[in-house]
N, C-alpha and C positions, 0 to 999 in steps of 0.2 A: 503494501499501499506505499502511496506519495505520503509525504509529508505537505500540509497543507496548513493555509492560516487557522490561526487560531479561531477565528469568528465560525471556519469552516467544520469543527471539532466540534464549537458546540452544536452547530444546528443539527451535526450527526448523534450527538449526544442526546439531545432533544427528540429527535426523530425517535432513537432506540426505547426511548423511556417513555415515549406517549400511550403507547400499548400497553406498557406493563409496570406503570408506577401504581395505577389505582388500585392491582394486585400486590405489590413489591409485599414480601411476606418482612416479617421486623428486622431490626440486625440481627444477624447471630442467629436466623431461622429459615434458613434457606429451605426451600423442599428439596426432598433426600428424591432421586431417580429411583427407580424400579418398576415391576410389573403395574403395566396400565390397568385400569380397572374398566370392563364392558357394563355399558348399562342392557339391562335386562329387555328392557322396553321403552314405548315413549311416557308412559307414566313416572318411572324409574328416570329417565332425561328430567322430565320437569320438575319430580321434585327437587333435584340438586340441583338446576337452573336456579329457579326462583328461592331457592331458601341463600342461595350464595350471593344471589345478583338485589334483592331484599337493602342490604348497608348502603348499595350505591343509587338507590333512587331518590330525585331529589323534586324540588316543586316546579322544574323543569325539562323532566324525565331521566335519562338514563345517564348518570354520570356530568349532568351538564350542570352548569351556575347561571349566574344571571352574570350578563355583560360577556358571556363568550359565545362567538358567534362560526360555530364551524362552515366550513365551505368545502364542496365536493372538488374534487379534481381528476384529473385523467390520465389521469396518468399516460420426372424429367425424361425427356425422351431420347434414348439414343438416335444417332442420325442412322440413315440406311443404308442399309450397304456396306457399314463400317463395323469392326468390334466395337464392342461399347467400354469406355473408356474406365481405368482403372486407380482409384483412390490412391494416392502414397506410390505409385508408378507414371501416371500420365497426368495427374494434376494433383495440388494439394489440397487437402481439406479444410474443417475448422481446425485450431491448436486446442484438444480437448485434455482431459486428466487421464483419462483412462480409455484404452485402444477399442473399438466398437460400444463404444456409450456416446454416442454425440449428444450436443449441447446447443441450446438455439443462439443463434448470432444474426448479425444484419448482413450480411452474405452467406451463400452458399451456390454452388456448383455441382456439375455433375460429368464435367471435362468440355462440357458440348457448350451448354450455356450458363450462364453467369446469373446470378438472381440478388439481387439487390435493394434493399430498405433503402429511401434516401428521401428527405424532404416528404414525405409523409406519402412516398410512391412506393410502389413495388417495380423496378425495373427487369426487364427479362433482358439479357445481352448475347447474341449470338456470338461467342469467342474461340469456334470450331479452328476462325482461318488467323492468322498473324495481326489480320485487322478487324479488329472487334465492331458488332452492329446492335445499335440497338433493335429490339425488334416489336418490344412492347410494353406499352407505363400504364401502370392500374392504382387509381385515385386511392388510397384507403379512408378510411373512416374510422371514429370515433376516438381521435386524439392521442395523444400520450406517447410512448415507445413503441416500437416495435420488433419482434426476432421473427427470424426461419426458422424451420425444420421442414427438410428434403427428403420422401422416401418416392424412388419412382417418379412418375407422372404428377404424385399427391404432394402439393408444396404448403405448410401449414404457419400460417402467419399470426403470432401471439402476441396481443395488446393488454401491454402492463397495466393492470389497475392499481390499485391504492386509495388513499384519503388522506385528506390534509384536514389541519387542524389551527385555527390561531392561537396565539401565545395566550396564557392566561393572564388579568389581574391581578396585581399585586395582591389582592385579600382574598383571592379565591379559594378553595381547599381543598378543589374538585381537578384530576385533571378534565379539559374537557370530552364529550364524548364524540370517537372517530366517526368518521361518516364515510360508508363503504362506498364503495364505486364496482362495475362490475368488469368483468374482463372478458374479453371477446377475442375468440379463436376463429379463423378464416378458413376453411380446407379452398386453396387455388387449383384448377386444372392445367397443368402445365404441359396438357400431351403436345399442344402445339404451343409451343413458346411465343408465336407470334399473337396470337390470339390468347391471351389470360381469360381465365372466365372463373368468376367467383362458383362455386357448385353450394355452400352452404355457411351456415357461421352456428355458434354454439357460442352465447354467454352464460357468463360462469359467477356467481354471486363471490362479491369481495375479490380483493387482489391477487393477479397470477404472481406468482413467488417465483419463481423455477421449471423447468422441463426436463426430460430427459428422454434419449430415445434410444431403442436397440432394436433391431430391425426395423419394421413398421412402426413397431408400439411404443405409444408415447405418456409417459407417466406426466401429468402436470399436479405441479402441487402449489395451494391458492390456502389465501388465509381469510376468513371471515372475522371482522370484529361481531362484539355482541350485538345481538336484537337491537334494531334502531328502527325499524316498519311496524311500531305500536302507535296508537292513538293517544298519545302524551297530550296532556292539556301544558299550558305555562297559566300562570295566578293573574289575577286580574290588577292586580297591584301590588307594593312593596311590604304591606303591613305583617306582622307575625301569624296573625291567624290567616291571611289570605294565601301566605306563603304554606303553613301548614294542609289548610284546606286541599290545596295544590297536588302538594305532597302526598297525600293520603289520597284520591284521585290515583295520580300515576302510580301510587304499590298497588292497588285495584285492577288497574291495566295490567303491571306485571301479573299478580296473580292468577288473573283471570285468562290469560295468554296460551294459547295451544303449541302443539312442539314443532309445527309447523313454520312457528316464528323464530325459532332457535336453528332451525336447519339450513344450511345453504341451498341454494334451490338453481335449474336451470333451464335454459330455454334454446331449445333446436330448431335453428331458423324463425318458423312463425307459427309453430305449434304451441300450446300452450306450457306454462310451465312446469316443471317437475320437480321433484324432492332430490338431489343429489347424492345422497346418504339416506341411510337409514337409520332409526334412533337404537336399533341394535349392532348397526358396524359402526357405531361411536366409541372412543375410548376415554375415560380420562387418568391422567395422572393422579398418585395416592392421595398428595397433597393439591391443595388447589389452585390453581396457575392461571388462572381467567375465564373466561366466557364464551373466548372465540372457539373458531375451527378449523383445526390445520387440515386440509383435506388432498389425499391425493387421488384421483381420477386416472384412470387405464381409458385410453382410448388406440382401436386398432386403424390407422389411417388407409388400409387398403377396405376396411370397410365399412367406411366415413367417422364422422365425428361423436357419434351415439355415444355416451359412457358407458364400456360394457362392465364397469366394476368401479364401485369406488367405497373409500373410508378413512376413516379422520379422527382425528388424536382436539380433545377440547383443551389447546393449548395454540401458543402462537407460533411462531416458526422465523428464522432468518437464513440460515443455511443450509443448502442442501446439496448432496454428494449421493455421488451413486457408480457402484462396480459393476459387474456384468449380470450378476445375479441378486444385487442389494442395495435398496435406497435408503439413505440417510437424512434426516433431519433433525437442526440443532438450533437449538434457542436459548437465550441465557434467563435467567430468576435472579431477580436483584434485590437485593437488601440496602435501601437508598441511605446514604448518612447528609444530613445537610451541608448545603454549598458553602464557603466560606464568603466572610462578609464582604470582603473587594473579588466580585468576579474577573477580573483581569489577571487573576494569578489561582493557578489549579491546585486542589488540595495536596497534600502532602501525600494522601494514600484515599484510592479510589474505593467506589461500592464493593459491599463483598457479592459477590458474584460467582454462580455455580451456573455449568451447560447443560442443559439436558438434550440429549440425542435419543430418538426413536430410529428405530429400523426398521424395515419391511422386505420384505422377501419379494423379486420381481421377476423371478424365474419362469412364471407362469405367463405365458404373454396375455392371457385372457384374465387373467386374477394378479390383486394385489394383497399381498398378509401381512398382518402387524405381527411380527418376532420379539420384539423387549423392549426397552430402554433401559438407562444407565444415566451417571452423573460423572462430568468431568469437574474439576477445581479452574474459574476463572473462564477468560472469556479465549473466544476462537477469533482467526485474524479472518479467512476466509474461509471454501471451500477445500482450498490445499492446506487444511491443518486436519483433514479426515484423508484417511487411507485404508481401503482393506488388502489384506496380504496372508491370503490363507487360511481363511476365516477367523481372523484377526484382526479388528478396528486399530487403527494407532491415531491418535489425535494432540495436537498440540495447541497449550494452551496457557493464558497469561493471565496474573494474579488482577490485573486491572486493564481496560480496555484501552484501545489507541486513543481515543479522542481524552481520555483522562488526565492524559499528563503521564511522566513515572515519577516512583519515588524511591526510597532506598531498599524498601520492603520487598519490590516487585522482583518478580520472578517467572519463570515459565516452565510448563512441564510436558513430558511426553509420555501420555499412559495410554497402554496397552489393553483393549478390552473382547471378551469373547462372548456371544451370547449363549447362555443360559436358562434354561427354565423361564421363558418371558424375561429375562433380562439380560442388558449387558454388566458382564463381570470382570472387575476389574480383574485382570491378569498380574501387570506389573507396572512399574511407573520409575522415572529419571526426573531430578527437579533439579533447581539450581542452574537453570539454564538462565544467562543473561540478567543476573539481578542487579536491578537499579535499569533492567532496558525493558523493551517490550518487542516483539516477533514483528520481523518487516518481510518475512517469506519463509516458504516451506515448502520441501518436496522431497516425498519420501519414494526412492525407487528400489522393488524389491525389500531385501533385509538390510537395507542403508537408509538413514532418514539425512536431511540437512536441513537446519535451521538456520536462518539469519536475527540475531537480534542486534540492536540499537540504540545507543543514546550518545555517545563522543568516538568511539571506533565499533567498526564493524567486525562482530565474532562469528563468524559461519563454523557452526557447531556440525560435525560428523558421527552420529550417533549409527552404533551395532545395534538391530531389531532381531537378528537371527533368533535370538532365545526370547520371544513376549515375553517370559513370568521376569527376567533379567536384562532389559535395553540397559546400556550401559554408552556414556561420551568415549569416543576415540581418540579425539584431533580436533582443535581450536585453531582458526585462523584470523587475527585479529589486522584488521587494514582500514585506513579511512575512508569515511562515508559508508555504505551499505546497497545492498542488493533485495529490490521488493519484488523480481520475479526471478526463477529459476528453470533452467531447463536443460535437460541431459545431451550433449550433444556425441557421447561414444559411452562405452562401459566406464570410461576412467576422463572425461573432460565433462565440464561442466559451467554451462554458461549464466551469468548473473546480468540482470539489465535495471541499472537504479540509478541512486545521486551519489555523483562527490561533494565532499562536503569540504567549509573552508576551516583550516583548523583555528583561524582565531576567532572566528563567529560562531563555529559549529553547525552553520546551516548550510543546505544546501547551495550547490555552485554549478550544477548541469549534469546534463544525464550521460553516464558512462557505463562502458561495455566492456566487463572481465571476466575473462577465462580461467579458472582454476583446474589444475590438475587433482584427481581423487583418486589415482590410483592404490597411492598411501594412504587409508581413512587415518590412520594416526599422524598424517602432517600432510593435509590439505595443503598446495601451492596456488598464487594465481601467477600463472604464465606470460598473462599478457592484459592489456586494458586499452581503451580506446575512450577518449573523450568525443562528445557529441556536438558541446556546445550547450550554453544555458539554455535554462528550459525544461522540460520536461516530457516525455514517452509516453503515449497512452497504455504501450504495452507496460510498464510499471506498475498499472494495477488493474488493467483488463488485458488478461492471457489471451484472450482471442485476436488480439492487437497484432501479436508476435508472430513470426512466420520463419522457420526452416525447414530448407530444404536439402537433406540428406545428400541427394545424388551429386549434387555440387559443392557442397557445404557452404550454401549462401542461407545468411540471417537478414531481415529486413526489419526494420520495425519503422514505425511511425513518428513524425518530431516534428514536433508545430503543424508547416505546411510544407513538411518533406517527407517522402520515405526513403530512408536508409540504407543502403545494402551493402551488406559487408560480407568476406569471404573469412570463415573460422574453421582452421586448422589447429592442429598440434603447432604448428610453426608463428599462429600469430592471429592476429586479428586487423585486417586489410580492406580498408574502404573500397569499395568501388564504385560509389558516388552518390548522386542523391538526383531522385525524381519529386519534379513541383506539377503543380498540372495549371500550368502557363498558358493552356490552350482555352480554359476555360473564358478569357478573355471579362474576369471580372476586377473592381478596383481593389476587391483582397483577394489573395489566392487561399483558394478554399485547405481545407485542412484536408491530411491522407486519412482515411478509418481501416481500411484491408487492404494487404497485399495477398495475392494467391498467385501460383504458378502453374499453367495449363501447358503442357508439353515443353518447347524451346522460348516459352514466351513468361512474362513476370508482369500479372494487371494488379494495377493500384486503382483502389476506388474511393472515391470525396463524393460531397454532394452536388458537386459540379459536371462528375462523367466518370468515365472509365480509360486509361491508357492502357497502351500495352508499347512494352519494351521488351528488346532481344535480352535472354535470359544470360547470357555470357558478359556479355557489352554494353547492354540498357539501351543499347542505342532503339531511338523513337522509331515505334513502328506503327501505329496506329491512336486513334481518339474517337469517345464516340460519347456525345453529350448528354446530360440526363435537362428535360425537361423543368425549369424551373419550380420550386414549390413553395408554401408557406413559411421553409423554415430559409432563416437565412443563415451564412454562415457566421460564424465569432472570429472577430480579426482576431490573430495571434502573430505576434513579432515575428518575425522572420529569423530563424537562428544562420549564425552564419555559414560556411563551408562550401564545398564546390557545389555545383549544381548541374544536374544534368538533364537537357530540353530536349 
């Protein structure tokens, strides 16, 4: 994760806390992990929900206070007569964490056609020849951000939902009730890329959190907050009598609610809404963890968008990770301490936090089955904090979250867990990683783990994981700066993308690429590093923006309005050149979002269009312009360095 200004950390903190603070456990009483409890029936679910909702019903509804206004927010056919291109041989796919487990991204290709979401439009581009050709444009509705999954001639467009809540006035005692937005999944027929056709849409209650696809089966993870579609009243005035009367009526509304009000629903096309999950398919943690629902919906794209299976947990979720057979969802449980009087300084110690992890069996393409739950100390950085290997889940966590700052007591852990009797049971743990630091990057490859922590120097830890009961730190490399994304180049080489740091100010001073030799885990070394200039790369926080093409040792990372192409080998890092989209003829050059290899060409995508360059020399080959949309590229200062036009 990149270093951001403090105000961004504060916004992140509020976003993380807004859904959990209402139900935060008292200090020192964070809920424990363990077997989830299944509801036996709808009356059973209703009794539980109503009993736990009652304390949060006010004169203005559920969790609302006077003066708070919540604002809803938006959040492939092979060419005839030719062999089908193969991913990894003829073209590069999305950079994913686990082989065979596809992740949603803004660009997808089958080696013949490239599909991209830019400017709230779906673009289809013929990339079968060196010169790209725009085939069709489909305007997307619903607003928000979009991601894609591709299976044969079925393209799934996922529109990320969510909710917004305005800050509370100082005198408010409750957090504002979040207003849910629906998430839209759109199936697009791309059998003829020159005539994109929407087949059907699926609308889900709540916000789409993430998704994974194995074969043609998609698991969509969504989060629905507590029910708000109830006929709450508001007080006629501000007197104590009027407030009390309104609160009594709202409590009666909750008490008389039916199960449908507490369960998410979906709508397929124009058909009537249906419940997304049944009461008996909902589970809850043994300790109260909120009234929202985290739902895993199974969809078989080859059969359409109709859900074939759904299961839910009465909790929230933040991080999704999947192996070929298991899906994990992690969320934090907080015991919040008061903030300091001076808001400009971070507190010396963060909130008491544990992370609950729920695991689901996804080996059956027609069913998702809950397996168990467990807890690890602290906070997870991202999906890379989780990794399953030979039936063991490895988790890297830190005492304090990234946005809270660091303190002398902060440390990180690597915990191993195994599923047993509907529990994720701890097998082993190593602590003491980066005392006073926080985690910036994690990568676990086979039975070796790599963890980067940072405060003043960048310790790269190598961890032996071959014995899950006794993980142990083998080596440590201290360097200025840090890496926030790690990528294996070979069995013995590891590439890091991150920031160099000014030794005087300890502030980031520009993006750097580091090449590590990890052939001796006890003594990792840095073979080479390259400074890209002042600024940030999207690959530092989004691994989908990173491209590595093993056949030629090509690495491409976006850097401001450039795509920096490098050749990486044991001999070092050599820059090939930098691509910019100056053919866009815009007053401000667009930022390049993604890079893709198709046969002997390097394709780069921005909001303005798609450029094609020779893979070996970066010589320009062609350009396809995207129609302008509502989105205007954000101006970014152009970093220095050689430019390939």
